[in-house]
C-alpha positions in Angstrom: -4.6 -24.4 -26.0 -1.3 -24.0 -24.3 -0.9 -21.1 -21.9 2.0 -19.6 -23.8 0.1 -19.7 -27.1 -3.0 -18.2 -25.4 -1.0 -15.3 -23.9 0.6 -14.6 -27.3 -2.7 -14.5 -29.1 -4.1 -12.2 -26.4 -1.2 -9.8 -26.9 -1.6 -9.8 -30.7 -5.3 -9.3 -30.4 -4.9 -6.4 -28.0 -2.3 -4.8 -30.3 -4.6 -5.1 -33.3 -7.7 -3.7 -31.5 -5.9 -0.9 -29.8 -6.7 2.0 -32.3 -10.4 1.2 -32.4 -10.5 0.8 -28.6 -8.8 4.2 -28.1 -11.6 5.9 -30.0 -14.1 4.0 -27.9 -12.6 5.0 -24.6 -12.3 8.6 -25.8 -16.0 8.7 -26.4 -16.6 7.2 -22.9 -14.3 9.8 -21.3 -16.2 12.6 -23.0 -19.6 11.2 -21.9 -18.4 10.9 -18.3 -17.0 14.5 -18.1 -18.8 17.8 -17.3 -17.6 21.3 -17.4 -19.5 24.5 -17.0 -19.5 27.2 -19.7 -17.1 29.4 -17.7 -14.8 26.4 -16.8 -15.0 27.2 -13.1 -16.9 24.0 -12.3 -16.0 20.5 -13.6 -16.5 16.8 -12.7 -15.3 13.6 -14.2 -15.9 9.9 -13.6 -13.1 7.5 -14.4 -12.1 4.0 -13.5 -10.1 0.9 -13.9 -10.8 -2.8 -14.4 -8.0 -5.0 -13.1 -7.8 -8.8 -13.7 -5.1 -10.3 -11.6 -3.8 -13.8 -11.2 -1.3 -15.1 -8.6 0.6 -18.3 -8.2 2.6 -19.0 -5.0 3.4 -21.7 -2.4 1.8 -21.7 1.0 1.8 -19.9 3.3 0.4 -17.1 1.2 2.8 -14.1 0.8 2.2 -10.5 1.9 -1.4 -9.5 2.4 -2.9 -12.2 0.2 -5.7 -14.0 2.0 -6.0 -17.5 0.4 -5.3 -21.1 1.4 -4.9 -22.1 -2.2 -1.8 -21.8 -4.4 -3.7 -20.1 -7.2 -5.8 -17.0 -7.0 -7.8 -15.0 -9.5 -8.6 -11.5 -8.2 -10.8 -9.1 -10.2 -11.2 -5.5 -9.2 -13.4 -2.7 -10.6 -12.6 0.8 -9.3 -14.5 4.0 -10.0 -13.1 7.5 -9.3 -14.9 10.8 -9.1 -13.1 14.1 -9.3 -14.9 17.4 -9.0 -13.8 21.0 -8.9 -15.8 24.1 -7.9 -13.9 27.3 -8.6 -10.1 27.6 -8.1 -10.0 26.5 -4.4 -12.5 23.7 -3.9 -11.8 20.1 -5.0 -13.4 16.8 -4.0 -12.6 13.2 -4.9 -13.7 9.7 -4.1 -13.0 6.1 -5.0 -15.5 3.2 -5.0 -14.3 -0.4 -5.5 -16.1 -3.7 -6.3 -13.7 -6.6 -5.5 -13.1 -9.4 -3.0 -11.6 -7.2 -0.4 -9.0 -4.4 -0.2 -6.2 -7.0 -0.6 -6.2 -10.1 -2.9 -8.4 -12.9 -1.5 -10.8 -15.6 -2.4 -13.8 -14.0 -0.6 -17.1 -13.0 -2.3 -17.3 -9.8 -4.4 -18.6 -6.7 -2.6 -18.8 -2.9 -3.0 -16.8 -0.6 -0.8 -15.9 3.1 -0.6 -12.2 3.4 -0.1 -11.6 7.2 -0.4 -13.6 10.4 -0.1 -12.2 13.8 0.6 -12.8 17.5 0.3 -9.8 19.8 -0.3 -9.7 23.5 0.1 -6.9 25.6 -1.4 -6.1 28.4 1.1 -3.5 29.9 -1.3 -3.3 29.5 -5.0 -1.4 26.9 -7.0 -1.2 24.4 -4.2 0.9 26.6 -1.9 -1.3 25.9 1.1 -4.4 23.8 1.6 -6.4 21.6 3.9 -8.1 18.3 3.3 -10.7 16.2 5.3 -12.1 12.8 4.7 -10.7 9.3 4.1 -7.5 9.4 2.0 -4.0 8.0 1.6 -1.4 8.9 4.2 1.1 11.7 3.6 3.9 9.5 4.8 6.4 8.5 2.2 6.0 8.7 -1.6 5.0 5.1 -2.6 1.3 5.9 -1.9 1.4 8.4 -4.8 1.8 5.5 -7.3 0.2 2.6 -5.6 -2.7 2.1 -8.0 -2.4 -0.5 -10.8 -1.8 2.0 -13.6 1.0 3.9 -11.9 2.7 1.1 -9.9 5.4 -0.6 -12.0 4.7 -3.8 -10.0 1.6 -5.8 -9.0 2.5 -6.1 -5.3 3.7 -3.6 -2.8 7.1 -3.2 -1.2 7.8 -5.3 2.0 7.1 -2.5 4.4 3.6 -2.1 3.0 2.5 -5.7 3.0 4.8 -8.1 5.0 2.9 -9.3 8.0 4.6 -9.0 11.4 3.8 -10.6 14.8 1.9 -7.5 16.0 -1.9 -7.9 16.5 -4.3 -5.0 16.8 -7.1 -7.1 18.4 -5.1 -8.2 21.4 -2.1 -6.9 23.4 0.9 -9.2 23.8 1.6 -10.0 27.4 5.1 -11.6 27.0 7.9 -12.2 24.5 6.7 -15.8 24.2 3.4 -14.6 23.0 5.1 -12.5 20.3 7.2 -15.5 19.2 4.1 -17.7 19.0 2.4 -15.1 16.8 5.5 -14.9 14.6 5.5 -18.7 14.0 9.3 -18.8 14.4 9.1 -22.5 15.3 10.3 -24.7 12.4 7.4 -27.1 13.2 4.7 -24.6 12.1 2.7 -25.7 9.1 1.3 -23.5 6.4 -2.2 -24.1 7.7 -1.2 -22.9 11.2 0.4 -19.8 9.8 -2.6 -19.0 7.7 -5.0 -19.5 10.6 -4.0 -16.2 12.3 -2.6 -14.2 9.4 -5.8 -12.1 9.3 -4.9 -10.9 12.8 -1.4 -9.7 12.0 -0.2 -6.3 10.9 2.5 -4.9 8.5 4.4 -1.8 9.3 2.3 0.2 6.9 -0.9 -1.3 5.4 -0.8 -0.3 1.8 -1.7 3.4 1.2 -3.4 3.6 4.7 -6.7 5.2 3.8 -7.6 6.1 7.3 -10.0 8.9 8.2 -8.8 12.4 9.2 -7.6 15.8 8.2 -4.4 17.0 6.6 -2.7 20.3 5.8 -0.2 20.6 2.9 1.8 23.2 1.2 4.7 24.1 -1.1 7.2 26.8 -0.4 10.0 27.3 -3.0 11.8 23.9 -3.1 10.1 22.6 0.1 7.0 20.5 0.5 5.2 20.1 3.8 2.3 17.8 4.8 0.8 16.9 8.2 -2.2 14.8 9.1 -4.2 13.6 12.0 -5.9 10.2 11.5 -8.2 7.9 13.4 -5.9 4.8 12.9 -2.2 4.0 12.8 -0.2 3.3 9.7 -0.3 -0.4 10.4 -4.1 -0.4 10.8 -6.2 -2.8 8.7 -8.8 -1.5 6.1 -11.7 -2.3 8.5 -10.3 0.3 10.9 -10.0 3.1 8.4 -13.7 4.1 8.5 -14.9 6.7 10.9 -14.9 5.4 14.4 -15.8 7.7 17.3 -13.8 5.5 19.8 -10.6 5.6 17.7 -10.4 9.4 18.0 -9.5 9.1 21.7 -6.0 8.0 20.5 -5.4 9.5 17.1 -2.3 9.1 15.0 -0.2 12.1 14.0 2.0 12.0 10.8 4.0 14.5 8.8 6.4 14.7 5.9 9.0 17.3 4.9 10.1 17.1 1.3 12.8 18.9 -0.6 12.9 19.1 -4.4 16.3 20.6 -5.4 15.5 20.1 -9.1 12.8 18.6 -11.3 14.7 15.3 -11.3 15.1 14.8 -7.6 12.7 14.6 -4.7 13.7 13.6 -1.2 11.7 13.6 2.0 11.6 12.6 5.7 8.4 11.4 7.3 7.4 10.5 10.9 4.3 9.0 12.5 3.1 8.0 15.9 -0.1 6.7 17.3 -1.8 3.8 19.1 -1.9 0.6 17.0 -4.5 -1.4 19.1 -8.2 -1.4 18.4 -10.5 -0.1 21.1 -11.9 -3.6 21.5 -8.4 -4.7 22.7 -8.7 -2.8 25.9 -9.7 -5.9 28.0 -6.3 -7.5 27.0 -4.0 -4.7 28.2 -1.4 -5.3 30.8 -2.5 -4.1 34.3 -2.0 -0.4 34.8 -1.7 0.4 31.1 -3.9 2.0 28.5 -4.2 2.1 24.7 -1.9 5.2 24.7 0.9 3.0 26.0 0.8 0.7 23.0 2.2 3.0 20.3 3.5 2.6 16.8 6.3 5.0 15.7 7.5 5.1 12.1 10.4 7.1 10.6 10.7 7.0 6.8 13.2 8.5 4.4 12.3 8.5 0.7 14.1 9.6 -2.4 13.3 9.5 -6.1 15.1 10.4 -9.3 13.9 10.7 -13.0 15.9 11.3 -16.1 14.5 10.7 -19.6 13.4 7.0 -19.8 14.9 6.2 -16.4 13.2 6.4 -13.0 14.3 5.3 -9.5 12.6 5.3 -6.1 13.9 4.2 -2.7 12.6 4.2 0.9 14.1 3.3 4.2 11.4 2.6 6.9 12.0 2.1 10.6 9.0 0.9 12.6 8.8 0.5 16.4 5.9 -1.0 18.4 5.9 -0.3 22.1 4.7 -3.3 24.1 4.4 -2.7 27.9 5.9 -5.5 30.0 7.6 -6.8 26.8 9.8 -4.1 25.3 10.3 -2.2 22.0 9.7 -4.3 18.9 11.8 -2.7 16.2 11.9 -3.6 12.5 13.7 -1.9 9.6 12.7 -2.3 5.9 14.1 -0.8 2.7 13.5 -1.1 -1.0 14.8 0.3 -4.2 12.9 0.3 -7.5 14.3 1.0 -10.9 12.1 1.4 -14.0 13.3 1.9 -17.6 11.1 2.6 -20.6 12.5 0.4 -23.3 10.1 1.6 -26.1 7.0 3.8 -26.2 5.0 0.7 -25.2 7.4 -1.5 -23.2 8.9 -0.9 -19.8 10.8 -3.1 -17.3 11.2 -2.7 -13.6 13.2 -4.4 -10.8 12.8 -3.9 -7.1 15.0 -5.1 -4.2 13.4 -5.4 -0.8 14.9 -6.2 2.7 13.4 -6.3 6.1 15.1 -7.1 9.4 13.8 -7.5 13.0 15.3 -6.5 16.3 15.5 -8.5 19.5 13.3 -8.9 22.5 14.3 -10.5 25.9 12.6 -13.8 26.6 11.8 -15.4 30.0 15.3 -17.0 30.0 16.8 -13.5 29.9 18.1 -14.1 26.4 17.8 -11.8 23.4 15.7 -13.4 20.6 14.6 -11.9 17.2 10.8 -11.2 17.1 10.5 -11.9 13.4 12.1 -13.6 10.4 14.6 -11.4 8.5 14.0 -11.7 4.8 14.7 -10.3 1.4 12.7 -10.3 -1.8 13.6 -9.5 -5.5 10.7 -8.4 -7.8 10.9 -8.3 -11.6 8.1 -6.9 -13.8 7.8 -6.1 -17.5 4.9 -4.0 -18.6 3.4 -3.4 -22.1 0.9 -0.5 -22.8 -1.1 -1.3 -25.9 -2.8 2.1 -25.7 -3.5 4.9 -23.2 -6.3 2.7 -21.9 -4.9 -0.9 -21.9 -1.8 -2.4 -20.3 -0.6 -5.8 -19.3 1.9 -6.6 -16.5 3.8 -9.7 -15.4 5.7 -10.1 -12.1 8.1 -12.7 -10.8 9.3 -12.6 -7.2 11.7 -14.7 -5.2 11.6 -14.3 -1.4 13.9 -15.9 1.2 13.2 -15.9 4.9 15.8 -16.9 7.5 14.9 -20.2 9.2 13.0 -21.5 6.1 14.9 -24.1 4.0 13.6 -23.0 0.7 13.0 -19.7 -1.1 9.4 -18.8 -2.1 8.7 -18.2 -5.8 5.7 -15.9 -6.6 4.2 -15.3 -10.0 1.6 -12.7 -10.9 -0.1 -11.3 -14.0 -2.3 -8.3 -14.3 -4.4 -6.8 -17.2 -5.7 -3.2 -16.6 -8.3 -1.4 -18.6 -8.9 2.2 -17.7 -11.5 4.7 -18.9 
């Protein structure tokens, strides 16, 4: 059967079966929910099953870990939400997949989130939260899951790998340039060999461990957190680690909502980006505290009827003793329009640029490849529990002769 015909039959079958499936999922939702007679205590289990497929040329884009040009990535997520009284709330997320990011590794179970939230004042006006949870920086993390995200992939700032490692400290600009693979002679195999060591500016939703305080006062929103790992840290570093708390990361966001349609905010974060195990590679006379990542982020969103728009401007800086300040700026704008009750279309424009470092010839050289990427994604929701999404992306990096074309498809079932 041809792929196009198979996809069409799948859409028709899903449309036909949607009413019966909706009744089935309603019964599951009721079976997985609990509420006390007084309504003061409640708990609910929910989840999603994501079936994703990717097609791309090597080297693999973003955080994808694969040396092949086709990748099938299943993911099963289970969420627990529980409430005790008006002020106590807990949540957790458990995933069964091939890793936090798409890869061709073996399937495994992992706890991604768990947190306890206490409301100090009613209606969310002031509260605290402890555990492992998404960062308060920016607003993309609020819609990063497959059901809320209009796209399959993340914006560049949240997934494009830079030349920064967390397992070793760079001793010179030449080391950074080597890790960036700026040489035109680098092969895809060479670039894939160390991609597991490299970091983006922000690693997805950054589920690091820590505590946060949040509140809402009239039109203003505030949130601040202390975490055990920087925004760029990899998922393996998010779990509780006693050594990491010697150099915590501090982040905060101040938001302003002048109306129901608009939300704007300014975030900042600072903390050490190196792992404790990297201590033996530090420059003489320096410590982990001297290798800091600083992020400043501006976000804005707007919604009107069937139209939604989001934008973020992210500036990241990595301090590298004996080398200098490695700066990078990334921005994206997303637009989503709901065409019908079932169909929606979205477009996202991404851009990332890199600053200069001084090499051993005393010349300024960029420490990364400037690039842009355009993402296009239609989505169809067959029912409140079933949706299908396609994405096509074109990415162009300076210094590469050809643009990279990326295709992705995703089917999500939620209960």
